[in-house]
C-alpha positions as CSV (number, residue, x, y, z in Angstrom):
1,M,78.7,-17.0,-21.5
2,P,75.2,-17.1,-19.9
3,V,76.9,-17.4,-16.5
4,L,79.1,-14.5,-17.1
5,R,76.2,-12.4,-18.4
6,L,74.2,-13.3,-15.3
7,Q,77.1,-12.3,-13.1
8,T,77.4,-9.0,-14.9
9,V,73.7,-8.3,-14.4
10,L,73.9,-9.2,-10.7
11,L,77.0,-7.0,-10.2
12,F,75.2,-4.1,-11.9
13,L,72.2,-4.6,-9.6
14,L,74.5,-4.6,-6.6
15,A,76.3,-1.5,-7.7
16,S,72.9,0.2,-8.2
17,V,71.8,-0.7,-4.7
18,L,75.0,0.5,-3.1
19,L,75.2,3.7,-5.2
20,L,71.5,4.6,-5.0
21,P,71.9,7.0,-1.9
22,V,74.7,9.0,-3.6
23,L,72.8,9.2,-6.9
24,A,69.6,10.2,-5.2
25,V,71.4,13.0,-3.3
26,L,73.0,14.3,-6.5
27,A,69.7,14.1,-8.4
28,S,68.1,16.3,-5.8
29,W,69.5,19.3,-7.7
30,L,67.2,18.2,-10.6
31,Q,64.2,18.6,-8.3
32,W,64.7,22.3,-7.8
33,N,61.5,24.0,-6.7
34,A,60.4,27.3,-5.3
35,V,60.0,26.0,-1.7
36,S,63.5,24.5,-1.7
37,A,65.0,27.6,-3.3
38,Q,63.4,29.7,-0.7
39,I,64.6,27.5,2.2
40,L,68.1,27.3,0.9
41,G,68.2,31.1,0.1
42,E,67.0,31.8,3.7
43,M,69.5,29.4,5.2
44,S,72.4,30.9,3.1
45,R,71.5,34.3,4.5
46,T,71.1,33.2,8.1
47,V,72.5,29.8,9.4
48,L,74.4,28.3,6.5
49,P,77.5,30.5,6.9
50,D,77.5,29.5,10.6
51,Y,77.3,25.8,9.6
52,V,80.2,26.2,7.3
53,W,82.4,28.3,9.6
54,T,81.7,26.1,12.6
55,T,82.4,22.9,10.6
56,V,85.7,24.4,9.3
57,K,86.8,25.5,12.8
58,L,86.0,22.1,14.3
59,C,87.8,20.3,11.5
60,L,90.9,22.5,11.9
61,M,91.0,21.9,15.6
62,V,90.5,18.2,15.3
63,A,93.2,17.9,12.5
64,V,95.8,19.7,14.6
65,G,94.9,17.8,17.7
66,V,95.0,14.3,16.2
67,V,98.2,15.0,14.4
68,L,99.9,16.2,17.5
69,V,98.6,13.5,19.8
70,G,98.8,10.6,17.4
71,T,102.2,11.5,15.9
72,G,103.7,12.2,19.3
73,A,102.6,8.9,20.8
74,A,103.6,6.9,17.7
75,G,107.0,8.4,17.6
76,A,107.5,7.8,21.3
77,V,106.6,4.1,21.3
78,T,108.4,3.4,18.0
79,L,111.6,5.4,18.2
80,F,112.4,5.5,22.0
81,E,112.7,3.0,24.8
82,F,111.1,4.0,28.2
83,P,109.3,2.3,31.1
84,G,105.9,0.9,30.1
85,R,106.5,1.2,26.3
86,R,105.4,-2.3,25.5
87,M,102.1,-1.8,27.4
88,M,101.5,1.6,25.8
89,E,101.9,0.2,22.3
90,W,98.5,-1.5,22.6
91,A,96.9,0.7,25.3
92,M,97.0,3.6,22.8
93,L,94.3,1.8,20.8
94,L,91.8,1.6,23.7
95,P,89.9,4.9,22.7
96,L,88.9,3.1,19.4
97,A,86.4,1.2,21.6
98,M,84.7,4.4,22.7
99,P,82.2,6.0,20.4
100,A,82.7,9.8,20.4
101,Y,79.2,10.5,21.6
102,V,79.7,8.2,24.6
103,V,82.8,10.2,25.5
104,A,80.8,13.4,25.2
105,Y,78.1,12.0,27.6
106,A,80.7,11.0,30.2
107,Y,82.5,14.3,30.3
108,T,79.3,16.3,30.3
109,D,78.0,14.4,33.3
110,F,81.2,14.9,35.3
111,L,82.2,18.4,34.3
112,Q,79.0,20.3,33.8
113,Y,77.8,23.0,36.3
114,S,75.8,20.5,38.3
115,G,78.4,17.7,38.0
116,P,80.4,16.4,41.0
117,L,83.6,18.2,40.1
118,Q,82.2,21.8,40.0
119,T,79.9,21.1,42.9
120,G,82.8,19.8,45.0
121,M,85.0,22.7,44.1
122,R,82.4,25.2,45.0
123,A,81.8,23.5,48.3
124,V,85.5,23.2,49.2
125,F,86.8,26.6,48.0
126,G,83.6,28.6,48.7
127,L,83.3,29.6,45.0
128,E,80.2,30.9,43.4
129,G,78.9,30.4,39.9
130,R,80.6,28.4,37.2
131,V,84.1,27.1,38.0
132,L,85.1,25.5,34.7
133,P,84.4,26.6,31.1
134,E,81.2,25.2,29.5
135,V,81.8,21.6,28.4
136,R,79.1,21.7,25.6
137,S,81.1,24.0,23.3
138,L,83.0,23.9,20.1
139,G,86.3,23.5,22.0
140,G,84.7,20.7,24.1
141,A,83.6,18.9,21.0
142,A,87.1,19.2,19.4
143,C,88.7,17.7,22.5
144,V,86.2,14.8,22.4
145,F,87.0,14.1,18.8
146,V,90.8,14.4,19.3
147,F,90.9,11.9,22.1
148,S,88.5,9.5,20.4
149,L,90.0,9.7,16.9
150,Y,93.8,10.1,17.4
151,P,94.3,6.3,17.0
152,Y,93.8,6.7,13.3
153,V,96.9,8.8,13.1
154,Y,98.7,6.7,15.7
155,L,98.3,3.4,13.8
156,L,99.4,4.7,10.4
157,A,102.2,6.9,11.8
158,R,103.5,4.0,14.0
159,A,103.7,1.7,10.9
160,A,105.6,4.4,9.0
161,F,108.0,5.0,11.8
162,A,108.6,1.3,12.3
163,E,109.5,0.6,8.7
164,R,112.6,2.7,8.2
165,A,112.7,5.6,10.6
166,S,114.7,3.8,13.3
167,Q,117.4,2.7,10.9
168,L,117.7,6.1,9.2
169,M,117.7,7.9,12.5
170,E,120.6,5.7,13.6
171,A,122.5,6.5,10.4
172,A,121.9,10.2,11.0
173,R,123.2,9.9,14.6
174,L,126.4,8.3,13.3
175,L,126.7,11.3,11.0
176,G,126.5,13.7,14.1
177,A,122.9,14.9,13.9
178,S,121.2,15.8,17.1
179,T,118.0,14.1,18.3
180,R,115.9,17.1,17.4
181,R,117.3,17.2,13.8
182,R,116.8,13.5,13.5
183,L,113.2,13.8,14.4
184,L,112.5,16.9,12.3
185,L,114.5,16.0,9.2
186,V,114.4,12.2,9.1
187,A,111.5,10.7,11.0
188,L,108.7,13.2,10.3
189,P,109.3,13.5,6.6
190,L,109.1,9.7,6.3
191,A,105.8,9.6,8.2
192,R,104.2,12.6,6.6
193,P,102.0,10.7,4.1
194,A,100.8,8.3,6.9
195,I,100.0,11.2,9.1
196,A,98.1,12.9,6.4
197,A,96.1,9.7,5.7
198,G,95.3,9.3,9.4
199,A,94.2,12.9,9.7
200,A,91.9,12.6,6.7
201,L,90.3,9.5,8.2
202,A,89.7,11.4,11.5
203,L,88.2,14.3,9.6
204,M,85.8,12.0,7.7
205,E,84.6,10.6,11.0
206,T,84.2,14.2,12.4
207,L,82.1,15.3,9.4
208,A,80.0,12.1,9.6
209,D,79.3,12.6,13.4
210,F,75.8,13.5,14.6
211,G,75.8,12.4,18.2
212,V,78.4,14.8,19.6
213,S,77.3,17.9,17.6
214,S,73.6,17.4,18.3
215,Y,74.2,16.7,22.0
216,F,76.5,19.7,22.4
217,G,74.2,22.0,20.3
218,I,76.9,22.7,17.8
219,Q,75.6,23.8,14.4
220,T,77.7,21.7,12.0
221,F,76.7,20.7,8.5
222,T,75.3,17.3,9.7
223,A,73.1,19.1,12.2
224,G,71.9,21.4,9.5
225,I,70.9,18.5,7.2
226,Y,68.8,17.0,9.9
227,K,67.3,20.4,10.8
228,A,66.3,21.0,7.1
229,W,64.8,17.5,6.9
230,L,63.0,17.2,10.3
231,S,62.3,20.8,11.4
232,M,61.7,22.5,8.0
233,D,60.2,19.3,6.4
234,D,62.0,19.7,3.1
235,R,63.8,16.7,1.8
236,T,65.1,18.4,-1.3
237,A,66.8,21.2,0.7
238,A,68.3,18.6,3.1
239,A,69.6,16.5,0.1
240,Q,71.2,19.6,-1.5
241,L,72.9,20.4,1.8
242,A,74.0,16.7,2.0
243,T,75.6,17.2,-1.5
244,L,77.9,19.8,-0.1
245,L,78.9,17.5,2.7
246,L,79.4,14.6,0.3
247,I,81.7,16.7,-1.9
248,T,83.8,17.6,1.1
249,V,84.1,14.0,2.2
250,I,85.1,12.9,-1.3
251,V,87.8,15.5,-1.4
252,L,89.1,14.2,2.0
253,L,88.9,10.6,0.7
254,R,90.9,11.5,-2.4
255,M,93.5,13.1,-0.1
256,E,93.7,10.0,2.0
257,Q,94.1,7.8,-1.1
258,R,96.9,9.9,-2.4
259,A,98.6,9.9,0.9
260,Q,98.3,6.1,1.1
261,A,99.7,5.8,-2.4
262,R,102.7,8.0,-1.4
263,M,103.3,5.8,1.6
264,R,104.7,3.0,-0.6
265,F,107.4,5.3,-1.7
266,A,108.1,6.7,1.8
267,T,108.4,3.4,3.4
268,G,110.3,0.2,2.9
269,R,111.5,-2.9,4.6
270,G,114.9,-1.6,5.5
271,A,116.9,-3.4,8.1
272,H,115.4,-6.1,10.3
273,A,113.5,-4.7,13.3
274,G,115.6,-6.8,15.6
275,S,118.9,-5.5,14.3
276,A,121.0,-3.1,16.3
277,E,120.2,-0.3,13.9
278,G,116.4,-0.8,14.2
279,R,116.2,-0.8,18.0
280,P,114.6,2.2,19.8
281,M,116.9,4.8,21.4
282,V,117.0,4.4,25.2
283,L,115.8,7.5,27.0
284,R,117.2,8.4,30.4
285,G,116.4,10.9,33.2
286,Y,113.3,13.0,32.9
287,A,113.0,12.3,29.1
288,R,111.7,8.8,29.7
289,W,108.9,10.0,32.1
290,I,107.9,12.7,29.6
291,A,107.6,10.1,26.9
292,L,105.5,7.9,29.2
293,M,103.2,10.8,30.0
294,L,102.9,11.6,26.3
295,C,101.3,8.2,25.9
296,V,99.4,7.9,29.1
297,F,97.6,11.2,28.8
298,P,95.6,10.4,25.6
299,V,94.6,6.9,26.9
300,L,93.5,8.5,30.2
301,M,91.5,11.2,28.5
302,G,90.0,9.0,25.7
303,F,89.2,5.8,27.6
304,V,90.0,5.5,31.3
305,L,88.3,8.7,32.6
306,P,85.2,8.3,30.4
307,V,84.7,4.8,31.7
308,L,85.2,5.9,35.3
309,F,82.8,8.8,34.8
310,M,80.1,6.5,33.5
311,L,80.6,4.0,36.3
312,R,79.8,6.6,38.9
313,P,76.2,7.4,37.8
314,L,75.7,3.7,36.9
315,A,76.5,2.7,40.5
316,A,74.3,5.4,41.9
317,D,71.2,4.3,39.9
318,W,71.9,0.6,39.9
319,S,68.6,-0.3,41.7
320,V,66.4,1.6,39.3
321,L,68.0,0.8,36.0
322,P,65.6,-0.6,33.3
323,W,67.1,-4.1,33.1
324,D,64.1,-5.6,31.3
325,R,64.2,-2.9,28.5
326,F,68.0,-3.2,28.4
327,A,67.6,-6.8,27.3
328,Q,65.3,-5.7,24.5
329,W,67.7,-2.9,23.4
330,T,70.5,-5.4,23.4
331,F,68.5,-8.0,21.4
332,N,67.6,-5.3,18.8
333,S,71.3,-4.3,18.4
334,L,72.5,-7.9,18.2
335,R,69.8,-8.7,15.6
336,L,70.8,-5.8,13.4
337,G,74.5,-6.5,13.9
338,V,74.2,-10.2,13.0
339,I,72.0,-9.6,9.9
340,S,74.1,-6.8,8.6
341,A,77.4,-8.6,9.2
342,A,76.2,-11.8,7.5
343,L,75.0,-9.9,4.4
344,A,78.0,-7.6,4.2
345,V,80.4,-10.5,4.4
346,G,78.5,-12.5,1.8
347,I,78.6,-9.5,-0.5
348,A,82.3,-9.0,0.2
349,L,83.1,-12.6,-0.6
350,W,81.1,-12.5,-3.8
351,L,82.8,-9.2,-5.0
352,A,86.3,-10.4,-4.1
353,Y,85.8,-13.7,-5.8
354,S,84.3,-12.1,-8.9
355,L,87.3,-9.7,-9.1
356,R,89.7,-12.6,-8.8
357,R,87.9,-14.6,-11.4
358,S,87.5,-11.9,-14.0
359,P,89.4,-8.7,-13.1
360,D,87.8,-6.6,-15.9
361,A,87.2,-2.9,-15.8
362,F,83.5,-3.3,-14.9
363,T,84.1,-5.6,-11.9
364,R,86.9,-3.4,-10.6
365,G,84.6,-0.4,-10.9
366,V,81.9,-2.2,-8.8
367,V,84.4,-3.2,-6.2
368,Q,85.7,0.4,-6.0
369,L,82.2,1.7,-5.6
370,A,81.5,-0.7,-2.8
371,G,84.7,0.4,-1.1
372,L,83.6,4.1,-1.1
373,G,80.6,3.5,1.2
374,Y,82.5,3.8,4.5
375,A,83.4,7.4,3.6
376,I,79.7,8.4,3.1
377,P,78.3,10.0,6.3
378,G,75.3,8.4,7.8
379,A,73.2,11.6,7.3
380,V,73.9,11.5,3.5
381,I,72.9,7.8,3.3
382,V,69.6,8.5,5.2
383,V,68.7,11.3,2.9
384,G,69.7,9.3,-0.2
385,L,67.5,6.4,0.8
386,L,64.4,8.3,1.8
387,L,64.4,10.6,-1.2
388,P,63.6,7.8,-3.7
389,V,61.0,6.5,-1.4
390,G,59.3,9.9,-1.3
391,W,59.5,10.2,-5.1
392,L,58.0,6.7,-5.6
393,Q,55.2,7.3,-3.2
394,S,54.3,10.6,-5.0
395,V,54.1,8.6,-8.3
396,A,52.4,5.5,-6.8
397,P,50.6,6.5,-3.6
398,H,49.5,2.9,-2.9
399,S,53.0,1.4,-3.2
400,Q,54.2,-0.5,-0.2
401,I,57.9,0.4,-0.7
402,G,57.8,3.2,1.9
403,G,56.5,0.8,4.5
404,W,59.2,-1.8,3.7
405,V,62.0,0.9,4.0
406,T,60.8,2.8,7.1
407,A,58.6,0.2,9.0
408,T,60.9,-2.8,8.8
409,V,64.6,-3.6,9.2
410,V,65.0,-3.4,5.4
411,G,65.8,0.3,5.4
412,V,68.3,0.4,8.3
413,V,70.1,-2.8,7.1
414,W,70.3,-1.3,3.6
415,A,71.9,1.8,5.1
416,Y,74.3,-0.4,7.0
417,L,75.3,-2.3,3.9
418,V,75.9,0.9,1.9
419,R,78.2,2.2,4.7
420,F,79.9,-0.9,6.0
421,C,80.3,-3.3,3.0
422,A,83.6,-1.5,2.5
423,V,84.8,-2.7,5.9
424,A,84.1,-6.3,5.1
425,L,85.5,-6.0,1.6
426,Q,88.8,-4.6,2.7
427,S,89.3,-7.5,5.2
428,V,88.3,-10.2,2.6
429,Q,90.5,-8.7,-0.1
430,S,93.4,-8.7,2.3
431,G,92.8,-12.4,2.8
432,Y,92.6,-13.0,-1.0
433,A,95.9,-11.1,-1.4
434,R,97.6,-13.9,0.7
435,I,96.4,-16.7,-1.6
436,P,98.8,-17.2,-4.5
437,Q,97.2,-17.3,-8.0
438,S,99.1,-20.6,-8.5
439,F,96.7,-22.3,-6.1
440,D,93.8,-21.4,-8.6
441,D,95.8,-22.7,-11.6
442,S,96.7,-25.9,-9.8
443,A,93.1,-26.5,-8.8
444,R,91.8,-25.9,-12.4
445,M,94.4,-28.4,-13.7
446,L,92.9,-30.9,-11.3
447,G,89.4,-30.2,-12.6
448,V,88.2,-27.9,-9.8
449,G,86.7,-24.6,-10.8
450,G,83.8,-22.2,-10.4
451,T,82.0,-22.4,-7.0
452,R,84.0,-25.6,-6.1
453,L,87.2,-23.6,-6.3
454,A,85.8,-21.0,-4.0
455,A,84.5,-23.6,-1.5
456,M,87.4,-26.1,-1.5
457,V,90.4,-23.9,-2.0
458,H,89.6,-20.3,-1.1
459,W,87.2,-20.7,1.8
460,P,89.6,-22.7,4.1
461,L,92.2,-20.0,3.6
462,L,89.7,-17.1,4.1
463,R,88.1,-18.1,7.3
464,R,90.2,-15.8,9.5
465,S,89.7,-12.9,7.2
466,T,86.0,-13.5,7.0
467,A,85.6,-13.8,10.7
468,A,87.5,-10.5,11.1
469,A,85.3,-8.9,8.5
470,A,82.1,-10.1,10.3
471,L,83.4,-8.9,13.6
472,L,84.3,-5.4,12.4
473,V,81.0,-4.9,10.6
474,F,79.1,-6.2,13.7
475,V,80.9,-3.7,16.0
476,D,80.4,-0.8,13.6
477,V,76.6,-1.5,13.3
478,M,76.3,-1.7,17.1
479,K,77.8,1.8,17.4
480,E,76.1,3.4,14.3
481,L,73.8,6.3,15.4
482,P,72.6,8.6,12.5
483,A,71.1,6.0,10.2
484,T,69.7,4.0,13.0
485,L,68.1,7.0,14.7
486,V,66.0,7.8,11.6
487,L,65.5,4.5,9.8
488,R,64.8,2.1,12.7
489,P,61.4,0.6,12.9
490,F,58.9,1.7,15.5
491,D,59.7,0.3,19.0
492,S,63.0,-1.1,17.9
493,D,65.5,1.1,19.8
494,T,69.1,0.0,19.9
495,L,71.8,0.6,22.5
496,A,73.2,3.5,20.5
497,V,69.8,5.2,20.0
498,V,68.8,4.7,23.6
499,A,72.1,6.1,24.9
500,F,71.6,9.2,22.8
501,Q,68.0,9.7,23.8
502,L,68.6,9.2,27.5
503,A,71.7,11.6,27.4
504,R,69.7,14.2,25.5
505,D,67.0,14.0,28.2
506,E,69.7,14.5,30.9
507,R,69.2,11.0,32.2
508,L,72.9,10.3,32.1
509,G,72.8,7.6,34.9
510,E,70.5,5.5,32.7
511,A,72.5,6.4,29.6
512,A,75.6,4.9,31.2
513,L,74.3,1.4,31.0
514,P,73.9,1.1,27.2
515,S,77.0,3.3,26.7
516,L,79.2,0.9,28.7
517,A,77.7,-2.0,26.8
518,L,78.8,-0.4,23.5
519,V,82.3,0.1,24.9
520,L,82.5,-3.5,25.9
521,V,81.5,-4.6,22.4
522,G,84.0,-2.1,20.9
523,L,86.8,-3.6,23.0
524,I,86.7,-6.9,21.0
525,P,88.3,-5.7,17.8
526,V,90.7,-3.5,19.8
527,V,92.0,-6.5,21.7
528,L,92.4,-8.4,18.5
529,L,94.3,-5.5,16.9
530,S,96.5,-5.1,19.9
531,R,97.4,-8.8,19.8
532,T,98.4,-8.4,16.2
533,L,100.6,-5.4,17.0
534,R,102.3,-7.3,19.9
535,S,103.0,-10.2,17.6
536,K,105.0,-8.1,15.2
């Protein structure tokens, strides 16, 4: 009993640590004062409607774009046979390695008024003024997000198509249905929950973004939170704005969870993938090249061209690149990534083991709370962490808690754990799901229990899942921008922060070096995921 009580207390403390940012943001409405009321009132009359309308338009464009691109590509590689299909199955995942803000820097450098494309077109054709539309616009941001985030829809829709769509489309063909009717009446209805879940994930990433909206000068909700915090110097107003963003994200998360729940009814095992009924339909003539272009175009726009665009200024400025400082930026990123990955995996193992050992309502609640962190935007986490620090310092001016949170790695690692524990937990829980409960029963009959059970039975079977969890958290920490930008200690810039600052200062040649480093790191989980897809 004392051990169980201690475990309950520790779980409660962990839940408090992970839930503190959300509670602090919600509690900001209890700190209503005249200054905050004036700021929010003025913002509601001036810029707040623009924030809302801009965010809504951006989300609508991104939702339509990722659904069209991701669903089209998933249907092409799953339901049809055409030249290059095997290669495109995994190549479609490459944009996952590209942070959206890196894609924005690459296209801006190449397509802006002073970029090589417009300069060359003016020289060749004798044109004057701007040749192409402005890249830094709402439409430009939507395109960046679409070609960076469509893999969310592609992955889920591909899984939905692969389960039963091929077999049922073959049955519909035998009943005389045309290809168009089979796609519209059979394949798409089966994949609709998966498509909705993927679109919800893409929208959550769009709402959480700060790099693209800030660099393009788009007044989204996230930009408004930072403006209220940094420009107007009012934490309460920023927190109250963050509450509205948090509510929107929670609604999207609920939509994604409902869509995931419906997927178990919309999919099934069906016939074996290798059977004649499950084979993709062979395309002939122009149709096969159209299907290939449908897959090549997103990869070209979301990965190949941005990499080529960044290599050009990198080669031009090769001799003057700050290699010594690059080593320091890399070390800072690696240090934060390793620390955060180790802590997140440790917490995930503890939570998953606690849930398996005693699956009571309290433990399930703590695990669910830890799993919600990934949906919380970085801007909300930053506000939620710094608000309690400000309140504590106002009560105890000589307290050192503010220095620990803002002047050391404690604050930024805390933010990472709130946001990325969910990533580690999902991977570890998937590993536990493959360990039968009978293994635990057999071990207890042999006198092995408690921590010995976890060390001798569970751990050997969880090594691959744990390694995958550590890798995913590490890569996410390397690419994280909003929390790192605000909470990092002085003189501890990371690759993501430096890439953002250099691009903001129009030093895109220097920004290409840390940006490409982030892309190389992001390729690691993409390669592993593509190997998993090829093995199925």
